[in-house]
N, C-alpha and C positions, 0 to 999 in steps of 0.2 A: 649349516643351514640347508634344508632341502630345496630342490628347485621350485617347490610350491610355496616356500616361505622365504622370499628374498626381495630386496629392493631392485626394481627394474625401471628403465626409462619409459615414461608413458608414451612418448612418440613412437618408440619401437614396438609398442603393443597395438598400434592403430593400423588397420588395413586400409583405411581411407582417412586422409586429412585434406579437406577441400574448402576453397573459398566459395562464397555464395554468388547468386545471380544478380546482375545489375538491371534494374527496371524501375519504372515509375509506379508507385503505389496508387491504388484507386479504391475509393469506398464502394464503387459499383462492382458487382460480382462478374467481372469480365474474364476470369480465369481462376487459377488456384489461389488459396490463401498465400500471402507473401510475408513470411515471418521476418521481423526486423529485431535489432538489438533492443529497441525501446519497448518491444512487446514482452520482454523477459523481466519479471519482477520477482526478486528474491527466490529464484529457482523455478518459478511457475510461469506458465503461459496462459493468458486469458484469450482464448481463441476467438471469442465473440468480437473482440476489438481489433483483431488482426485484419488488415486490408487485403486487397487482391492485386493481381498483376496479369498482364498479358504475357504468354510464353508459348512457343510452338512445341509440338509433340516431342521432337528430339531433345530440345533443351529441357523440357519437363522431366524426361527420363533421367537426365544428368543431375538435376537439382532436387528431385522429389524427396521428401522426408519420409523415412520409414520408422516404424516402431523400434526403439533401441538406439536410434541416432542421438548423439549429444551435440548440441550447438553451443558455441562459445562466442561471446562478443569480443571483437578485436579493436574496436574504436569506441570512443565515448566513455564507456565503463568497462574497460578490458577485463576479461576473466569471468564476467557474469555468465551463467550457463543454465541450460535447461535440458531435460531429457524428453524425447518424443515418446509418449505413452499411449497415444490414440492414433488410429488409422485415419488421418485427415488429409484430404486432397490439398497438398501444400508444397511450397518450395521455400528456400531460405535466401535472404538478401546478402549482398556483398560485404557488409560490415560484420558478418558472422562467418565462423568456420564450422564445418561439420566433421565430426570424427566418428568412425566406426571401429569397433574393437575386435581383436582376435578372439579365439575361442577360450583363451585362458582367463578372460575377464568378463564379469557380469556388468552390463552397462550401468545399472543403478548404483552399484558399489563405486564405480568410477565417478558417477555424478556426485555422490556424497563426498568423495575425496575432493572434488572441485569446489565444494562449499566449505572446506576446512580452512582453518587459520593458516596452516602451512602453505596451502596453495595461494590464498589471498596475499600473504606476506611475500611469497615468491613473485607474484604479479607486480606488486608495488615496487619490488627491487629492480625490475627490468623495464618498467613502463617508460615510454618516451616522455620527454618534458616539453613537447611541442604544445601549441595552443589547443590542439585536439589530441588527447592522450591516445596512444595506440600501441599494440603489440602484434607482431606477425605470427603466422601459424606455428613456426618453429618455436618461438618464445612461449606461446601458450601451452605447448605440450612437452617442453624440454625440462621435465622434472621427474624425480623418482617417486614411484608408488609401490607400496608393499603388495607383492603377489602372494596370495594365500589360496588354499583350496577353494574351488568354485562354490561348493556348498556353503562354506563359511562366509564367502562374499555375499551370497544370497541371504544368509542369516543376519548379517550385519545390516544389509540394505533393508530387510524387513523390520528390524528393530527401529531403525531411524524413520522408515516410511510410516510405520504405525503412529509414531509421534507426530509426524507432519500431517497425516490424515486427520488426526484428532484436532490439530490446530486449524486445518482448513475447514473442518466441519463447524468449529466454533465461529470461524470467520463468516461462513455462509449463513449461520444462524444469526449473527449480528447484522448482516446485510438485510435479512428478513425483518428483524426487529426495527432497523432503521426505516425500512419501507412502511412498516406498520405506523410508526410515528409520523412519517411524511404524509401518509394517507389520511391520518386523523387530522393533521394540520390543514390539509386541503379541504376536507369535508367541513370542518368547523369554521375556518377563517377565510376561505375563498368561496365555497359553496353556501356557507352560512347555515349548515345543517347540524349545528351543535344542539344538544338536548335542551328543550324548553322546560318550564317548571313541571310539566307532566312526563318528562323523559322522552318526548317525541321530537323529531327533526324540526328545528325552528321554522325555516322558510317554507318547507313542504306542508307544515301544519298551519300556515297562514300567519306566521309571526310578522309583526309590524315592521316595515322597512321605511327608511327616510332617505331622501336624495342628498348625496354629498357633492357639493360644488368642487371641492378639492380633488376628489377621485373621479368625478364624472359618472358615478353609478350609485345605486342604492346600497345602503348598509343597514344593519339592524338598529332599531331605535335604542338609544342609550349608549351606543358606541360612538367613538369620536376619532377624528384624524389628528395625529400628532407627529412628533419627531422621535426617532429612536432614542435620542438623548433624554426623552421624558421617562424612560423606563430602565435605562442602563447608565453605568459610569464607565468611562474609558480611560485607560492609561497606556503609555508606551512601555514596552519591555526595556531591558537594560543590557549592556554588554558586560559579560562576566569578567572578573579579574583573571581567572584561570579556568581551564576545563580539561577533560580527558575524553578521548573518543569512546572508550569502553568503560563500563560500570565496574566499580570496585567497592570495598567496604566504606571508604571515605567519600569518594566521588560517586554518589548514588542518587543525586537529584537530577531529573531529566532537564536538559537545556532545550527549550522548545523553539524551533525555528519557524519560518513562515509556512512551512508545509509538513514538517516532521521533526522528530528528535534529532538534534545536531551533535549531541554528546552529553556529558554529565558534569555537574559541578558539586561542590561540597555543602552549599547552603541554599535553601529555597528563597525566592523572591516573593512568592505567594504560597500561603498554606491552605487557603480556601479553594473550592472548585471554581474554575474560571472557563471562559471561552477565549480562544486565541485565533486571530486572523493575521494575515500578512500585511505589513505596513510598506515594506520595500521588496521589490522583486516579485515573488509569487503571490497572486491574489486568488481568492475564490475557494480556498480550502479552510474549513471551519473545524478547529480541533477542540474536542471536549477534554478538559484536563481536570481530573477529579481527585488528584493527590498533590502533595507539595511539589512545586515546580519552579523553574527559572526561565520565563519567556525572554528571548533575546531582543536586542535593540531593533531587529527587523520586524517586530510584531506589534500588534495592538492587543491589549488585554481588556476583556469586557466582563463586568460583573453585573448581575441583575437578580432582583427578587424573582423575576419570571424567566428563569434560566432556560427552560424547555422552549417556551414561545420565542425567546430571543435567538436560540440556536437555529430554529427553522427560518426566522426572519433573515438572519445572517447568511444562511445557505441560499436564500432566494434573491439576494442582491446582485445586480449586474455591476460588478466592481469596475469594469472598464469605464462606466459612466462617472465614477468617482476619481479616476486616475488624473493626477496633475503632473506626473513625471514626464520627462522628455527622453533622457538617455536610458532610464529604466523606470518601470512602473512604480508609482508612489501614491499612497492615499494618506489622508490626515485624520486625526481624531475629529476635527470639526466637520469634515465631509461625512463621516459615518454618523456622528451625532445628529446631523441635519437631515438624515435620510427620512423621507415620509413613511409613516406606518399607520396601520389601523390599530387603535387601542380598544380592545373589547372590555366588557364589564369585568370587574375584579372577580366575581363569582365564577365566570366562565374561565378566566385565566387560571384561577386556583385549581379548578377541576382538571383543566388540561395539564397543569403541572403535576398533579397527583397521579394521573393516569400514565403520563410519559415517564415519570420517575420509576414506576414499576417496570416499564418496558426497558429503560436504559440501565436499571439496576441489574437486570439479567445480562444485558450486553457487557456491562462492566465486569461482572463475575466471569464471563467468558474471556474477556480481555486479560484479567488477572491469571486465570488458568492457563491461557496461552503463554504468558510471560514465564510461568513456572515450567511448562512443557518445553519452551524454547531453551531455557536454562539447562534443563536435563539433556536435551538433544545436543546443545553446544558443548556441554561438559563431556558427554559420551563420545562425540564425533572424533576428536583428535586421539582419544585413548583407543577407540576401535580401529582407527586407520593406522595407528602405529603398532598395533599388536599388543599394547599394554593390557587391554582387556580382550579376552577371547569370548566368543559367543557359542553357546550350545548349538549344534547343527539342527536340533529339533525346532529351534526358533524360525528356521526357514520354511517349516511346514505350513 
């Protein structure tokens, strides 16, 4: 095997392995962005949400992030990583390590290696079993990686990056579609500018309003104040008999937790589309589930003829006001059912449903496409990183 096609220790390929800066994060722009482990999600950094910190000039030079730097979490979720691809005035926090590579490695190639199952399994094998999981800098980098010609590394990174770029584009499109639905909800059901019989904004066109004692404000004539339970049914999820962390041909039904998919089971609990919110633990995340699923016992499952209207009502609830838990957050079916809501006319609800179903059908198609793209990427990743599949150098162009 040539010197350019051999397994080498990742740590030996780093010219910098460095722990981050210790400071107090601030929402105020008092200094550079202060990147923390919690700001890294599935390999990406949402810089808009990254806080700031105070730091003097000398310390800033020591901890500033440059394009091509890779940061890896060492506490909390050890092994999560991201690559710095923008020139942003920023430093990194102490629960991260920063690595810089020698000239034999292309940073994005190494970044994708850190997303591989091989690396994730390695981290699981060395992670500490303390209350706060952690791995030191040596552990995070003490693994072999295949060194191949630099141009081939760039070609591999481009193939994988093109897939990720398409996934991210779909995610951004879905955020925009969600914002469209949210804006329509606000205009119709908060500002009361839904279309009247002539297609004009109701309130601005002089639509009749009546005073509601329950809400302490005027509402459109014919609308009423009721409970969420008037338009929905609510059930609790269940604990599955068995589950797997990864999807396969038998365990292919998503197990829905309070905030995300927790694994996969072999049989669905619900076949229809549902809305899922957290019952225990995490509150405030509303999940649209439009295929067969198995909500866990930490969730509440909501069905409604008015799916879209209910979705935005659930997103608008202050769940802390419904919490009855002491050691951990807890809400009940009864408290959600008894939540006060405005019940519009059936004709307006139906029109809102029809319009938003078009919007969210596009979002669902993007979501399905992303699942396919992710499967392709995750299938290619280990094969590319092991050298089982080689990439044409033209792909790097």
